[in-house]
PASEBA-363892 format. One record per atom (N, C-alpha, C): x negated, y, z; residue in one letter. Coordinates in pm, whole numbers, plus 50000, padded with zeros to 5 digits. Atoms other than C-alpha are relative to their C-alpha. Example, Ala and Ser with C-alpha at 12.3 -4.5 7.8 and 13.67 -1.06 7.14 Angstrom:
% PASEBA-363892
499114988150000A;487704955050780A;499105012050000A;500824988149994S;486334989450714S;500775010950073S;
//
This chain:
% PASEBA-363892
500515007350044M;976594566639421M;498934995550115M;500765004649876M;973504548039609M;498995001049862M;500615000450072I;970184562939454I;498414993050101I;501325008450003P;967364537339532P;498605009349996P;500844999749980F;964294546739689F;498834997449832F;500405005850137L;962654524939358L;500474982549904L;500045015850131S;964064500439079S;499724996849962S;501625006350169L;961234478438917L;500784994049947L;499165013750100K;964684461638794K;500175010049852K;499594986550122D;965054497338525D;498115008950024D;501295002650043V;961304501238561V;499744993649862V;500625016650090T;960474470438380T;500285003349915T;499165004450112A;963504473038133A;499665017649919A;500164991550022L;962214505038053L;499274995849810L;500715005650130H;959534484637787H;500374991050047H;499075013450025G;961494459637851G;499404985349838G;499865010450112A;961554440437493A;498614996749964A;501895003649981E;957594446537435E;499354994350191E;500365007149898I;957144429537776I;500164986350045I;499915004249964S;958724404437735S;499874989849854S;500565005350134E;957584396837393E;498304994050038E;501385006049957A;953834397937572A;499874987250038A;499745006349933V;954744376537830V;500394983149861V;499895012350085Q;955924347337568Q;498624998849939Q;501575002950071R;952584353337362R;499084989650095R;501265014149916V;951004337037666V;500444993950013V;499355013950026V;953454312637715V;499634989749903V;500225001450146N;952974306037355N;498584991449969N;501944999050088S;948904304437356S;499644988650111S;500435017549859G;948554274637643G;498615006450017G;501704995149935W;945484300037792W;500695012350113W;498495001349891Y;947174312038082Y;498635008350082Y;501104997149916L;943364322338263L;498575005449928L;501594996650029Q;939674342638197Q;500614996649844Q;499865002950189G;941244346737753G;499905017849945G;499574986350075A;941974372537602A;500875015149982A;498684986150000E;944744395837737E;499155004750086E;500534989649873V;942494400538021V;499025005649940V;501114996550090K;939594406637810K;500105014549937K;499224991450042R;941794431537626R;499905009450060R;500144992949860F;942734450437923F;499225003850097F;500594993249983E;939734455938057E;499265006149942E;500754992650052E;938714474837811E;500265005549968E;498924993149979N;941644490337776N;499985011350065N;499884987649890Y;941554501938066Y;498945008850079Y;501284992149973A;938224512338107A;499615008549870A;499944988450095K;938104534637825K;501665008350021K;498924987949990Y;941584552537954Y;499695008550098Y;500234999249855I;939984554538294I;498415009850022I;501424991550079G;936624567738115G;499224995950103G;500815008149947T;934364542538259T;499134984449929T;500545014350087Q;931814511738080Q;501084990449998Q;499875010549952H;933234486338280H;501214998850065H;498215005349860C;936874467438463C;499604989450028C;499235011749922V;937164439338626V;501324992250081V;497755004450012G;940804422238640G;499284995650214G;500185002349883V;940634414839019V;501454991750065V;499235005749938A;943224388739201A;501585019150042A;498904986349973N;945264427239358N;498215013150101N;501604989349982G;943594458739480G;499294999850137G;500445000349906L;942904448739867L;498674995749945L;501025008850085D;940484424639642D;498925007849965D;500764987550114A;939134459639456A;498854997050084A;500754991849919L;937574472839719L;499104986950107L;501045012449955I;936044442339885I;499285001149937I;500765005450108W;934404433439578W;498875006950006W;500644987450116I;933004465539499I;499154999150190I;500614995749900Y;931634469939910Y;499034980549962Y;500875007749975R;930214431239929R;499245000549902R;500874999150097A;928594437439594A;498815008850026A;501504992049972Y;926364464839720Y;499274986650074Y;500985003349944I;925974442840013I;498874990949954I;500755010050047E;924664413739777E;499345007449917E;501044996549986L;922424440039613L;499505004350085L;501064989649899G;920484455439941G;500925019050031G;500134985150013V;922244489239876V;500875004550204V;499675003149890M;923744481240201M;499894984650098M;499445005249964Q;924924457240491Q;500305001550100Q;498985001249864P;926914446340784P;499475013750144P;500574994049846G;926834471241055G;500535018850006G;500224984750054D;926244507440783D;501564997349987D;499334994750007E;928754525140809E;500815005149889E;499384990250102V;931564542940606V;501375013149989V;498354989649982I;933474575140603I;501414997549938I;498615003750035V;937304566940552V;501095010249991V;499084993749977P;940114592340572P;501294988350088P;499105004549832A;941904582340936A;502155001649899A;498074997650034N;945804586140719N;499174994649842N;499155003150107T;945924562140469T;500624986750032T;499665016850011Y;946964525140376Y;499364989850024Y;501545005549911I;945054501040612I;499094986449848I;500535011150096A;943954475540292A;498785014149980A;500584985050026S;941694513640256S;498524989250116S;501585007249874I;939984496640612I;500264991050028I;500175014050014L;940654463540578L;498544993349925L;501414995950165A;937854466440213A;499024997350139A;501684996749898L;935074478340533L;500214980250075L;500005017049914T;936184446840836T;499134991449930T;500855019350063E;935974420640597E;498715002149950E;501504995250018N;933054435040493N;498454997850059N;501404991849823G;931004445340880G;499855004349947G;500214982449973L;931204479240797L;500914998550075L;499504994349874V;931934500841016V;500995014149955V;498694988150054P;935054528940894P;499415005450101P;499924990449932V;934534563941052V;500935004749996V;499284995749952L;937154579441096L;500605012549917L;500594982150006V;937674617640934V;501994995249977V;498514993050032E;941214637240986E;500725004549886E;499264994750147P;943674646240713P;499865016450013P;499304982050042R;944804686140581R;501314992050024R;499304997550073L;947984688440647L;500855001849924L;499604991650121D;948824706740405D;499714992249846D;500415014450212T;947314674840112T;500084990050060T;500405010850002L;947194649240359L;499074992049958L;501705010150046E;944364638640186E;499095004950153E;500924991549912I;941004636840374I;499505015049995I;500214986250010D;939684671540490D;498554997949985D;502065000549972D;935694674940377D;499485009449999D;501194989349918R;935334705940590R;499664986950106R;500675008549886L;935094675640840L;499334990150022L;500435014749997I;933384649340661I;497915005250038I;501354998949974E;929864664440776E;499524997450101E;500295009549829S;930404657941136S;499654987550031S;499515016050031H;930664623341029H;499104995050009H;501065010850096I;927484612340878I;499125000350092I;501475004449901T;924534594841082T;499324999049952T;500915008550010S;921704572941009S;500794990349883S;499765011450012R;923594545440940R;501674997049900R;499514997850093T;925804561240730T;499645000949841T;500295001450120R;925874548740310R;501034997949918R;499214998850146S;929214555440160S;501385006350047S;498824994949994I;932364577040124I;501294991849889I;498635006150063L;936014562040073L;500625003049929L;498944988550083L;937984583839898L;501104994550000L;498955006150115V;941674574239854V;501195006749968V;499664984950080H;943374594839612H;501714999150026H;498274998949928L;946964592139886L;500795001349942L;498494994250061Y;950154593739723Y;499955006449859Y;500044996350129G;949494598039369G;499165019150009G;500504983050020R;947184629839431R;498525001050020R;501975007250036C;943494634039357C;499585008850136C;500574994749899A;941674638239664A;498245003549991A;501494996450007Y;938224643939559Y;499695016949966Y;500464984449984T;936274677139546T;498915003150026T;501614997350014D;932984692239472D;499425002350137D;501045001649873E;931884697539870E;500094980749964E;500665022049941I;932554653739888I;499044997949867I;500984997550144G;930854652739498G;498465001050095G;501784993249969R;927524672939703R;499804990850156R;499915005749881L;928174657040009L;499374985449995L;500735012150081C;927154623839838C;498625002649894C;501484995850088K;924374636439629K;498534997850171K;500504990949892K;922894653539973K;499654993650059K;499965009149969Y;923054624040140Y;499604985549920Y;499915017850081N;922534590739893N;501184997150108N;498475007049984L;926244583839961L;500594990649864L;498795002250111K;928184561939736K;501124999650074K;498684992849979L;931234575039628L;501274983949971L;499245015550036V;933704541439604V;501445011649999V;498824993449967E;937694556239521E;500524987850056E;498525010349996D;940424538039610D;501315007749939D;498564994850078N;942864546439346N;500984991049989N;499115009049969A;945634521739432A;501015006949949A;498664989050024Q;948514551539421Q;499345013549850Q;499964984050101A;946834576139121A;499714989649829A;500284996850149H;946544561138764H;500475009449924H;500364992550122G;946424582838520G;499465015850108G;500604995050015C;945194609338733C;498475008449988C;501494997750016C;942834635038746C;499065013650052C;500584988849945F;940164661838842F;500125013649903F;499604977450056A;940234701038792A;499524995749857A;500805008950096D;937754688338498D;500534989149931D;499885007749976G;939284665738403G;500024986950003G;500165013449968R;938084632338493R;501344998550007R;499395015849878R;939784601038573R;500234998250105R;500835012049943T;940344589638874T;499364985450025T;501305015150123G;938054557538902G;499255004849914G;501765002250007S;935544573338772S;499675009550016S;500884989949917L;934674602339002L;498984993350093L;501435011649895G;932214578239178G;498534991549934G;500695014050077D;930134549539183D;500404987350000D;499495009650013A;932484524939196A;502135003850026A;498574996049952A;936884521639187A;500764986549974A;498515006550026G;939724499839295G;500715003349983G;498844997150017H;942574500339172H;500994988350059H;499415004649942S;945634482839264S;501574994549930S;498874998550062F;948444469239013F;501404992150028F;498815006249910Y;951014457439292Y;501665005749881Y;498244993150121P;955434463839090P;499535017950017P;498534985250038G;956034493239233G;498235011349974G;500854988750051K;952574516839125K;500165004949952K;499344990550091N;953154541938862N;498744984549895N;500385009150047L;950964511338678L;500104986750046L;498935005749959G;953014482738798G;499934982949897G;499455009150135A;952704443338688A;500874997750063A;498825006449927L;955104417338787L;499594989250073L;500245012049909G;953104399639007G;498695010050038G;502024994549971D;949834410739230D;498994998149895D;500434997950027G;946944423939053G;499135010649994G;501124985149924G;943634450439094G;499244997149894G;501074992850092A;941194463338902A;498395002250099A;501274988550006V;937214477538951V;499685001449898V;500994999950092T;935714497838752T;499225016950053T;500804995049911C;932684513638754C;498835005349870C;500484994650098N;929954527038511N;498174993250023N;501235011249986D;926544496738643D;500684985649929D;499935008150123K;926504469638472K;499774991150079K;500355007549870V;924814452338823V;501074998850049V;499145007449903V;927664456439025V;501354997049890V;498705005350067A;930554446938732A;499884986649996A;500665016550051D;928174412838637D;500395003650195D;499525006849855T;928654408039084T;500514999050051T;498715004649956I;931904413739108I;500414992349903I;498735006450064R;932914396638834R;499514983050097R;500495013549920A;930994364038964A;500325002950173A;499395007749921L;931854369039301L;501715001550034L;497545000850037A;936384369839170A;499994988849971A;500395013350040N;934504336639028N;499964991650005N;500965017349918Y;933864309639302Y;498455017250023Y;501204987650023G;930614335939265G;499194991549963G;501315001050089S;929334316838993S;500435014649876S;499614993650109Q;928474335138662Q;500034991149897Q;499685012950135R;928154303338460R;500454987950053R;499265012449968K;930244266938521K;499054995650054K;501145011549904Y;928814249838801Y;499035008650079Y;500904987349883V;926684278638945V;499935003050046V;499344992949871F;927584292339246F;498495008049982F;500374992550024K;925424322439252K;499925005850233K;499444988249878Y;927044338139590Y;501054988250117Y;498135010349964T;930074322539833T;500505010949873T;498554991550022G;932614336039643G;501314996650007G;498955007250050R;936004334639585R;501295000649874R;499145001850092N;939044328639353N;500905012250003N;500134979450051S;939534369739256S;500785006049855S;499814996350202R;941484368738857R;501285003550024R;498824992750115L;943554388538648L;500534990049969L;499555003150106D;946144366538511D;500444997949883D;499404991550206E;947334366938095E;500305009250054E;498594986950036I;950434375438225I;499685006550004I;500874980649984Q;948934404038390Q;500255004849952Q;500364995550083A;947044412038190A;500765009849880A;499264997250080A;949054408637929A;501385012449969A;499494986049949V;951754432238055V;499885008150075V;500904989249953L;949594458838197L;499485004949912L;500094992350122D;948464467137863D;501205003249876D;499154988250026V;952004472337722V;500345012250062V;499074990249963K;953194494738021K;498795012749972K;500714990150019L;949824511038009L;499585010249856L;499494991150144K;950214525937655K;500845010750049K;498204989549920Y;953594543837832Y;499545009050161Y;501104994749781L;951034557438207L;500325006749957L;500114982450036D;950714589938051D;501135008250031D;498754991350009K;954254597237930K;500894999650156K;498945004649793D;955894577738300D;499385005350073D;500174988149843N;953864601638482N;500535012549970N;498564991250068E;955594627938255E;501065005050101E;498365003949909H;958904615138374H;499695001650174H;499715003649866R;958074610638714R;498925024350097R;500604982449942K;956204650538741K;500995007449987K;498694998649994A;959694658538624A;501015002950123A;499154996249903I;961174651638852I;498955008350211I;500284991149906A;958894665139140A;500175014049942A;499974992450076K;959154694538967K;501865005850070K;498795000849997I;962804692539010I;499925000050186I;500494994749847Y;962044688739461Y;499435011749971Y;500784990249956D;959474713139458D;500575014549956D;498544989149991E;962394739039351E;500945000650026E;498844997049945G;965134732739470G;499874995450097G;500114997549903I;964034720839750I;500335013150189I;501024988249915K;964444751540060K;500264996650134K;499505005249818N;965764729440378N;499085009750062N;500974993249930P;964244752740600P;498984985450139P;500135013149940K;964024715740792K;498564993049933K;500025014850093I;962224699240520I;498375006649985I;501344996650095T;957984706640434T;499014997049901T;500025004450112L;957194705640109L;497625001750049L;501155002849934L;953374693140092L;499875015449828L;500744981550013A;950384725739941A;499864993149815A;500435003050142R;951074719639477R;498704998150034R;501855004750025L;948084708439337L;500205003649815L;499804994750094G;947314715738946G;500344987549919G;499645002750114D;949404697638678D;499824983749987D;500445015850001Q;947134667838626Q;499704993450116Q;500525005149795Q;946064667939008Q;500614989950067Q;499415008249984N;949174644939044N;500394996149970N;499145008050061V;950924616838930V;501284986750070V;498725006549924Y;953494615239239Y;500354985250002Y;499905018849967H;952804577239299H;501605007550170H;499754996349921I;954674591639628I;500495015650075I;499884990049937Y;956574620639687Y;500615003150140Y;499545001449828P;956574628440076P;500215009549974P;499314987949918V;957704658240273V;500054990750141V;500525001949780L;957344661640716L;501685012350006L;499214994849999C;960554665340865C;499404996350191C;500285002349780D;959994672141322D;501714990549967D;499335004449951Q;963204651041301Q;500484990749857Q;499795012350090R;962564623341083R;500574984449978R;499205012450014D;964344593241177D;501075006549983D;498624995950000S;967034613641155S;500445001749901S;499684992850102L;967074630940831L;499674986049906L;499735004650051Q;966384598140724Q;501514985250000Q;498765002849996A;969304581640821A;501065006649937A;498924993350115Y;971594610840656Y;499504993449895Y;499785000950113L;970054606440419L;500424982549883L;498805022050028E;971044563740378E;501904999049977E;498545004349980Q;974664573440494Q;499695010649867Q;499284994950193H;974454598640115H;499634994649960H;500375008050159G;973294571239896G;498515002549965G;500934999049990V;970044579240001V;498354994750001V;500695011449983Q;967214558239955Q;498584999850022Q;502124992849984T;963434568440125T;499294985450061T;500605006649956I;961384549640240I;497955010550137I;500744988349893I;957994560840558I;498934989949947I;500725009850073H;954784553340421H;498625020050070H;500225009949950Y;953304549040672Y;500375000050153Y;499744993249842P;954694546941055P;499514995350085P;501185005349865I;951974536141250I;498585002649932I;501284994850088P;947974547141158P;499754993350042P;500745012849952P;946084520641127P;499025008050126P;500705009149869H;943994529641440H;500395001850093H;498765000949920K;947454528441640K;500594982649928K;500405009550066Q;947634491041427Q;499144991650138Q;500545009549882E;946884457141740E;499134996049856E;500805004850042C;944734447841465C;498125006249992C;500804993550003Y;942814470441529Y;500235015150144Y;500204995049777S;942694477541953S;499575007250032S;501164993749910Q;939164487241986Q;500615015050002Q;499904985350117W;940524519441784W;500945012750089W;497915002849882N;944484517442001N;499715017550108N;500274989649919H;942524548342246H;499655014349925H;500484985950055L;941474574941942L;501415010850021L;499094984450051S;943044607041936S;499845005349868S;500184995250142L;943634618241557L;501375002549988L;498484994150004P;946524639641625P;501065011449864P;499704994650056I;947014654341272I;500154985249922I;499455006350002T;947094621841154T;501304993350052T;499215012749913E;949704604641427E;500985013449999E;499434999450034Q;951414634441342Q;501204997849868Q;500405010150089I;951284626141019I;501204989249956I;499895010450010H;952544595141050H;501674995450075H;499144994449877Q;955714606941333Q;501065006349835Q;499514990650100Q;956894631441017Q;500044999249891Q;499675004350105E;956604617640694E;501354989749939E;498805008350005L;959664604040475L;499045004749829L;500195001350139S;959384595940135S;500864999949889S;499454996150077L;961864605939848L;500344987449861L;499185004150007P;963644589039613P;498824997349849P;500974997750106M;960344587739280M;500244983749953M;500285014450082S;959924564438993S;499805005449841S;500104994450114Q;959614571438594Q;501305000049912Q;498475003450015A;963314551538588A;501095010650047A;499684988449908M;964784582938824M;500555006949875M;499834993150030T;967254604138662T;500135014150015T;499804993849948Q;967104635438673Q;500995009550071Q;498904996649960E;970534643838778E;499814993750106E;499555004049859E;969864620139061E;498835007250064E;500804986449962A;966724646439169A;500465004450034A;499354984149938Q;969204669739185Q;501114996350127Q;499615004849897E;971234652439390E;499654995850099E;501245001549966V;968644642539566V;500205011450090V;500644984949973V;967894679839607V;501665005650095V;499104994150014R;971754689139665R;499684995650186R;499765004049909I;972314664139976I;498744998550149I;501574995849908I;968664673240150I;500025013450022I;499314988149942N;969744707640126N;501475006050085N;498644998649900A;972574699340329A;499514997550126A;500285009749855Y;970864684240612Y;499695005650102Y;
//
């Protein structure tokens, strides 16, 4: 049998009847933008995350762009300011900074967690540093008390990229997306909380920031045909909001299923060629991705494909080696580069069966 990396069809089918009903409700309403569905989802998602405000936007990248643009419009930052960001991340984290004329300062991750190494951050802080952009990569909580201490010590805005960690918590029970000053969320279909297309949101506790972001994402307008900012059209639509509101009710249950699949991997994979990551507390990982490291990654991937197991690499080329950031191509970031040479993501979703996970373990142990 073929074990897919992720079957979106099967994930959608888990709550298919309710999703179809929600979509039909929107279609029948005749109201498709800036209506009751978006308002309801924003309120429910803010409550779930634990923040006072949620602003729906078009996608996760825009969510991050608007956070930093709002800080610039409010005079908290200006182009040329520096932002600490993990070197090991999806490129959207960095695109959001350069889009705003901010300077990303790349900090290496820890090899046992693949998250930013908080022991290295302080040495990268300068008089121009204004923020830390923390990425909860692979569904793992990247926040530490040390990061919180540094933000207070240097008066830095802590912005979370929570695109991959819906439902994840820090050790004290606070959810990712509520740990810093503002957070960007992606609802790309493959995420733990995924729409039927693109979608995103910003969560925060600052009404001025929330109102500024809402205006920026609505052409720069807070009042019809009156434009305070040079904004863009970046709005969450009614259908996506209705779908997300259905799936939000099941997010914790779906994440528990992912954890059960991960436990099978954690306890079952015994191949000495495969390195597993350090385990976090039960609530600190929602397993958006289950990454392993292997010196012979490409060979392992080909072997698994031949035996009916689909995998994906997250990610084959680090941001500092991408053509679009050619000014960084000379940088040597050995830990990040090792991860991008060795990382392989195993099948993982709330629709995957335990039998499929056990079969993946059997096949991978025979490699």
